[in-house]
C-alpha positions, 0 to 999 in steps of 0.5 A: 248253969253248967250246960250253958257254959259247956255250950258256949265253950263248945261253940267257941271251939267249933268257931275257932276250928271253922275259922282255921278250916276257912283259912286253909280253904277247907270250905265245906268242912268249915261250913260244918264246924261253923254250923255247929258253932252257930247252934251252940251260941245263944242269941245273946252272944251276938258278936260270936253269932255275927262272926260265925254268920260272916264266915259262913257267908264267905265260905259259901261265896268261895264255893260259889254257893251264892244264894247261901252266901247271900242268906248268911250275909244278911243274917250276919248283917242283921246281927252286927250291922256295919261291923267289919262287913263288906258288900260286893256284887257279882253277877247281880248277887249281893254278898256280905263278907268279912273285910279281912277275907276280902282281898280285892279292895280295888273293887270297892 
C-alpha cells in the first residue's frame, strides 16, 4: 500500500513539474518530467494519465515533433475521449492538444 501511495504522489509531483516546465516553454524538460509521471500513475488513474498524455502531445507539437505529438494525442484521446482536447491539422498531420494551450481559436 505504501509503495502505491508513494508512486501516485511522485507521479503528481512529476506531472506538476512537467506542466510548469511546459508553461515556461521548456518543452524537452517537460517531456522528461511528464514521461516520468506517466510511469508512476497506474492505469486506473485515467484523468491524470490523460492529462499527462495531452501535455506530452502539446510539448511534442511545440517542438515540431509531429509523429510523437500525434501518438501522444491519440493515447490521450483513448484515455479521455472528448475531454478538453482539440484536434488540429497542420501539413496533413493531425494533432490533439489541450484546449487551454491552443491559442489560435480562429483556426477551429
